[in-house]
N, C-alpha and C positions, 0 to 999 in steps of 0.2 A: 413516322420515328417509333422510334419503344423508348418506355420510359425513362430506361440505365440511360439511351443515350443523349435523351433532353435535359437529362442531369447533367453532364458533362457542362453544361453552358450556364449553372446556375452557378453564381458568386455569393451567396449568403443563406441564411437559416430563416426562412418566413412561418408567423407562428400559424399560418394557419396551416402547413404541414407540419407543424407538431400536432394541432388539434386531429389532422388526418392521420399522423401514427399511432393518435392515442386510440383513432376505431379500429386502425387495420392488430392494435395490439389486443384489443377486447379480451378477446379468447385463447389470450396466449400469455403475456404477464397477466400476475396480481397486481392488484392494485394494495400497495404494500402500506402496512398502517402508520400513520404519522402520533407519534406516543409521548407523551410529560413523560420526561425523569425526574421524577423527587430526588434522587440523590443526589443527581449533579448539579439540580439547581438551587438542591442547600450548599452545596461544595463551593458552587459560583454567585450565588446571591444572582440570579436571574432564573428568566423561565427558558428550560433546556427539552427542546422537542427533538425526538431521534426519528427520522427518515427511517424504515427498516428494509432497505434492500438487500441485509441479510436472508431475508425470510423470501424472497424471489424464488420462482422456479427453479431457476439454476446459481440460485444462492447469490446473486448478483445482477447490478444492474444492466449488466452486457446483453441480454437478451433481447431486451427492447430494441437496442439498433441493429443487432444481428437481424431479426425476425426482419424488420422493417425497410429494411435494405434489398432484402433477399424477397419479400413478399411484393415489392414494388415492381420485380424484374419476369417478364411475360416467361411462363413457366418452359415453353420451348425453349428459351435462352437458358433456366435452368441448367435442364438440360444435358449442357456441356461439362458442365460440374462446377463445385465452388472449391474456393481456395481461399484458405486465410491462415495465416499469423498470429502468434497470440502465445501470453505465460500463462493462461489460463483461461477467464473469465469468459472472454470474446471467443475462445473455443468454441466453450462449453452452450455458449451462446448459440455459435455455427453451429455446433454437432445437433441441438434440438429441432433448432430453427430445420438443417435438413432431413430430420425423422419426420420434423411435422409435415414440411411439404415434400416429403419423398424425393428428394434429390441427392443424388453424390455428392461427398465433400472430402476434400483431402487438406490435412489440417498438420502446420508447423508448429512443433515447438522448439521451446529451447532445451537443450538436454538437462540445465539445471532448474527445470520445474520440476515444484514437487510433485513427489509420486500422488499424493494423493489427487492433484487436479488432472492428471492424465488420465488416472481411473475414473476420474468424475466427466471428463470428456466422452473417453468410451461406454459408460453406462449411459451417459446422453442421448450420443446419437447412433448407437445400437450398430447395427449391420450397414447404417448408410454414410459411416464415415472410415476414414484411415487415418492415422496419425504417425507423423515423423518426425522422430526427433533431431534438430541441427539447430548446432552452435551453440555458444554458451549464453547471451542475451538475445531477447524479440527484437535486435537489429539485423542479428546473423539469421534469424531462423524469416525474418521479414525477406532479405534479401535472398534465401533459399524458395520462398513461396514465388518472388517474383519471377524467377528464372525459369519454375516450374510452370506458370503460368505463359510464356512466352513460348514455352514447349509445344504444350496442352492445348491451348486457346482456353482455358478454364476461367470462371468468372473471381475474381479477385475482391474479398468484400473485406475489408481494411477496419482495424479495429477502432480506430478514433477518425482518419484525417478524411472522410467522407459527408458529404452532405444529409443523405438518407439514415445513414449512422449516426450524425449530431440531431439528429429529428427526432429520431426515436429514443435517444438519451434525454431529449427533451423535455418529454414525459413525465420525467421524475420530476421535474420542475412545476408542469402544469397539477400534477396529482398534489404536491404539497401547497400550491397556492390554493386551490380548489377545496382541500382537505382543512387549510386553516382559518379556524373562526377568529383571527387575530392579526394585529398589523405582528408581521415577520421585520425586527429590526436588524439581524445577521444571519445570513443563510453559507456555511460551512459546509465543502465538497473538495473534494483529493481531484488532483490532476494530474494525470500519466502521459496521455498523448494529447489531451484536451478537449474529447470527445464530450464528456460529463459537463464540463465546463460551459462547454460553446452552446449543448442545447440548454441547461438551466437559466446560465447568465441572459439567452436571448431569451426567456419565457420573463423573467425577473425585471428587466430592462424596459418592457413592455406593458406590463400588469401589476408591475410592483416597483418603479424606479428609486423608490426611495430607498428599497432594501441595499444595504451593505454586503458588496457578492465578495467575500474572502474564499480564494483557493491555499488549496494547502500542496504539500509536496513533500518528500523526504528531505531531510540535509544533504543526503549520499547521492541525490541524483537532482537539482535543481534547473532541470534542462526549460522546464517553462520560465521561472523567474530571471534565470541568465539571457535568454532571450527578452527578455522585457528592459532589460536593465541595457541592453546593447543593440535595441531597437530593430532585431531583425532574426529569423529562426540561427538559432546556433545548435550546433554537433561539439556534444560533451564528447571528449577524449576516455573517460574514466569514470562510474559510477561504482555505489553500491547498491547490488543487487538484491538485497535482504528485502524491500517492500515491494516483490517483487511486482504486483498489480498497480505500481505506477514507477516503476523505473524505468525509464526509455531516456536513449543517448540524447534523443531528437524528437522534439514534440511537431504533430501534424502543420503543414504550412496554413492549410484554412483553418485548422484550429486557430493559430497562433492571430490572424488577421480578423477571426470575429471575436474573440477574447479580448485583445488587448485596449480596447477601449470602451471597456465594459466591468472587469474586474477593479475592485476597491484596495486590494490588497493580495499580497502571494506570501505566504508566511512558509519558513524551511521547518522541519521539525526532525528531531533529531531522532536518530534510528531506535534509540535505546528509548527514549519518551514513549514510541509507539509501541515498543512491548510492553512497559508498564501498564501505559492505558489497555492492552489485549487482556492484560489478566484482571486490571481492575473492571475492565466489562463482564469478563467471565465468570470470577467470583463474585461480583455485589448487585451483578444484573440479569447474569445466568446467559448473557449475550454472547457468541462466539464470532467472533470478528474477525477476520485474516488484516495484515499490516497495513494493506492499503484501507482498508475499510473501517480503520481505528482513528486512520489521521487526522478526519474531521473533528473527533472528541480529544486526542493528542493538542490540537492545536488551544484548545479554550483558556490551558494555562497562560499562554501566551498573550491575549489579551485579557484576560479577566479585568482589568480595569474600565476597559469598554464596554465591556455587557454588563456590566452590574446594573439589575432593575431592568434589562432588557428582556424580549424576544426573542428566544437563537434557535434555528434549526440547524441540526449538523447531520447530513446524509451520512449513513452506514452503506457501503458503496458494494461489500461485500462480506459472503462469510465464510468462504471457503481456507479453512483454515487445517494445515497438516498435524496431526497430533505427534507427527516425531519429531516437529519443530519446539516443540516445548520446554525441552532445555535451553535450547536456545536463546531461545524468549525470553524465560527467566534470568539466564544468565546476560543477558543483553541489561536486562532491564534490571538487577541489580548494579551492576555496572555503572549505569545511568546512574541511578542513586544513589550511588557515591556509598554503598553498603559491601561491597565484595573488591579486594585488594588484591593484586597480587606482588610478589615480591622475591627477588632472587636474594638469599639469607646465607652468609658466609658464618656456619657452625663452627665453632671451637671442635676440632677432633679431639674430645676429652668425652669419658663418662660424666653423665650429669650436666651437659652442656643443653640438651634437646628440654630437661628438668627445668633447666632453671630459666630459660626461655618461656616454659608454659607457665610456673609459677611467678614472675618477676614483670614481663612485657605483653602478656594475655589478659586482656580482661576479663569479667567473671562471664557478662554478655557474650565472649565471641567464640567464634570456633574455627580452626582447619577445616577448610572444606577441599584442598586440595594440597598435596605433600610428595615431590619428585627428590629424590637421594640416591648418590652412590660412594658410600666410603671411599677417599681416598688415600692409601693409607703412607704414599709421600710427602703430602703436604700438611700444615698446619691445619689449616682448614678447610673445611669440606662444602661447595654451594648446593643449595636446595632450592625450588623453585617452591614457593608458598602461597598459596590459596587465604585468605583470612576473611571471613566474614562477619560484619559488627550488624548492630541492633539499633542504631542511628548513627545517622552520616556524623552528627558531632564529635564520637567516638572514635573518627581518626584522627585528629589531632594528639589527643591524648595516648593514641598507641605510637604512633612516632616518636612523641617526647620519652616513653618509657624506653626504646631500641634505644636512641640514643645517650640515654643515660645510663644505660646497660653497655653501652660501648657494644653494641651489635652491629656487625658490618652488614650494609643492606644498601640492594639497586631496587628502587617502585620502578615498577616496569606498564603498569597502569597509561602514563601518560608519554610512550615511547612504544608508538606503534608499530615499525618496523621491528621491534624486538618481541610486544605480544603477541603480535599476531603469528608469528614464530616458534613462539614458545606454548602457546597455550593453544 
C-alpha cells in the first residue's frame, strides 16, 4: 500500500510525523528566524517575538505543507500530475514543489487573486505548472479543481484539509519551540482553512501545554469562529475577500476536528485594523506583510491587558503583498482609524458657498481629499460627494458641530455601507 493510501486511514496529527516532516523539509524550507521586536514590545509592555515566515523561500509557510505532502507520495504516482486550488500562497508552494520534484502541476486560482501572486506562482513553478483562473473565491476554484481531478485522475494537494499538509505546517511550531529560549505565554497565528492552526497547536499542546494558543481570523470571514460557536463546520454564505490568504467560506473538516479542543480563543480582527498593521510593519519595521500575514500582530491590540509582561510570539505567515493594493490598504486604514470621512454635502448654488465652507467649517489641519460635484442650474442646492481627511480622530466631533452651526446640509455615509460601497 502506498504512503498516500495509508494516509487515508489517519484521523489525527502525530508529533513524530511533524518531526519527520521537518527532516523532509531540511533542504527545501528555510528555518526562518524568531526575532524579538523592541517597538512592539514597548508598545504593549510585553516581550513580543515575530516568527518571520514572510522570509520563507516562497514568502510564506505554505511551502512546508505542500512539499511535505508531495514528497511523501511515490514519484511514479506523482507523474499522474498534481492539482491544487489556492488564493496564492499554497499555489506558490505547490509550484515550487513541482519544480523541485520535477512533476507537472495544474493550479486553479480565483480570478480575484492579486496579480502579484499569480506572477509569483508562475515564477516558482516555471514550465512545470499551468495556471487556470476560475471563479471569484477560493471555494469556486476548489470545486473547479475537483472536477478536473475527476476527469484526469490527477493527485489533489489540498491547501489545508490534509494531514500531511498540516504536519508540514506544524514544522513552524516545532521551530518556534526549539528556537525559543524562554517560556512562551501566548502564541498567535492566522486561521484561514485551519492547516497552520492544526499543525502548530498539535506541537504546542504536547511540548508546551501551558502556552495560550490564539487563532486570529478576519472579521469578514469568521469561518472557524462561527463553526466553534455552532459546534460543527459551517459554510458561510458571504465573506469579505480582502484578507485573501485567510478568507474561506468553509474551514476543513479535519482541521476543525483537530483544533476545536486545542485553541484557547479565536479573535476576529476588522480588515481596516489589518491594513493599519500592514502599514505599521512596513513603515516602522521594514517588514512587508500580506493581509493574512499581519493578522497575528493586529490582534495584539485586542488582548493588550492579558499579555502585559508576558512572552508573546506572533507568526508572520506571509509577505506576498501586491504593491498595487497600497492605495486600498491606506484607504481602509484611514477609515478604520477614524481619520477619513465621506459626506454628501448639499452646497447652496451661489457664489462663495464653497469658500465659506473652507473658511468656517474645515479645520486648519483638515484636507479635502475627494470632491465630486456637478452644478445643477435648476436647483437651489447642488449635492457634492466630499472626502475629508483629519489629523486626529477626536477632530471629527468638532467638524460635525461646525457643519451643523453653519447650517450645512449633509449626509454622513461612512456608516451607510450600501451607499458608501456604491459611491466610493
